[in-house]
C-alpha positions as CSV (number, residue, x, y, z in Angstrom):
1,M,-13.9,8.8,1.0
2,G,-13.4,10.2,4.4
3,R,-10.3,11.9,5.6
4,M,-7.7,12.1,2.8
5,T,-4.0,12.1,3.7
6,L,-2.1,11.7,0.5
7,T,-4.2,9.8,-1.9
8,R,-2.2,8.7,-4.9
9,V,-3.2,8.2,-8.5
10,F,-1.7,5.5,-10.6
11,D,-1.3,4.5,-14.3
12,G,-0.4,0.9,-14.0
13,D,2.3,0.7,-11.3
14,K,3.5,4.3,-11.9
15,K,2.4,7.1,-9.6
16,V,1.1,9.9,-11.8
17,G,-0.8,12.3,-9.5
18,R,-2.8,12.8,-6.3
19,L,-6.3,13.7,-5.2
20,T,-6.9,16.9,-3.3
21,S,-10.6,16.3,-2.4
22,G,-13.4,13.9,-2.9
23,G,-16.9,12.8,-1.8
24,Y,-20.2,11.5,-3.0
25,S,-21.7,13.1,-6.1
26,V,-25.5,13.2,-6.5
27,H,-25.0,14.2,-10.1
28,F,-22.9,11.0,-10.9
29,G,-24.5,8.8,-8.3
30,K,-21.1,7.7,-7.0
31,S,-18.0,8.9,-5.3
32,I,-15.8,11.4,-7.2
33,G,-12.4,13.0,-6.5
34,M,-10.6,16.1,-7.8
35,G,-6.9,16.3,-8.0
36,Y,-3.8,16.6,-10.2
37,V,-2.4,14.1,-12.8
38,S,0.5,14.4,-15.3
39,P,-0.6,16.6,-18.2
40,G,-0.4,13.9,-20.8
41,L,-3.0,11.9,-18.8
42,A,-5.4,14.8,-18.3
43,V,-7.7,13.6,-21.1
44,A,-11.4,12.9,-20.8
45,G,-11.9,9.1,-20.6
46,Q,-8.4,8.3,-19.4
47,K,-8.6,5.3,-17.1
48,L,-6.4,5.4,-14.0
49,R,-6.5,3.9,-10.4
50,V,-6.7,5.7,-7.1
51,K,-5.2,4.2,-3.9
52,M,-7.5,4.8,-0.9
53,Q,-7.8,2.8,2.3
54,N,-5.0,0.5,1.2
55,R,-6.9,-0.5,-2.0
56,L,-6.8,0.5,-5.6
57,W,-10.0,1.8,-7.1
58,D,-10.8,2.3,-10.8
59,A,-11.1,6.0,-11.9
60,V,-11.8,7.8,-15.1
61,I,-10.8,11.4,-16.0
62,T,-13.9,13.6,-16.8
63,E,-13.9,16.7,-18.9
64,D,-15.5,19.0,-16.3
65,S,-16.7,19.1,-12.7
66,P,-20.4,18.3,-12.3
67,Y,-22.4,21.4,-11.6
68,D,-26.1,21.7,-10.8
69,P,-26.9,25.4,-10.3
70,T,-30.6,24.8,-9.6
71,N,-30.1,21.8,-7.4
72,N,-32.5,19.7,-9.5
73,M,-30.4,16.5,-9.1
74,I,-30.2,16.7,-5.3
75,R,-34.0,17.4,-5.0
76,K,-34.9,14.7,-7.6
77,N,-36.0,12.0,-5.1
78,L,-37.7,14.4,-2.6
79,E,-40.8,15.0,-4.7
């Protein structure tokens, strides 16, 4: 995701939030972002769009941040 200036989150054409950080997640196997959305949209499974690099990308609200306290996922392909 690179350097983030003000990455906006959209529901259709309406701006509903912004990302505050992002990067690649070994746990999910794809890029993820963390940020703020309108309270009514902060529901697991809610589909939104994120504007980055002048392009809209599909996004889905998840219930919790991925956490791997033993680092099993990151070491998975090293053995």
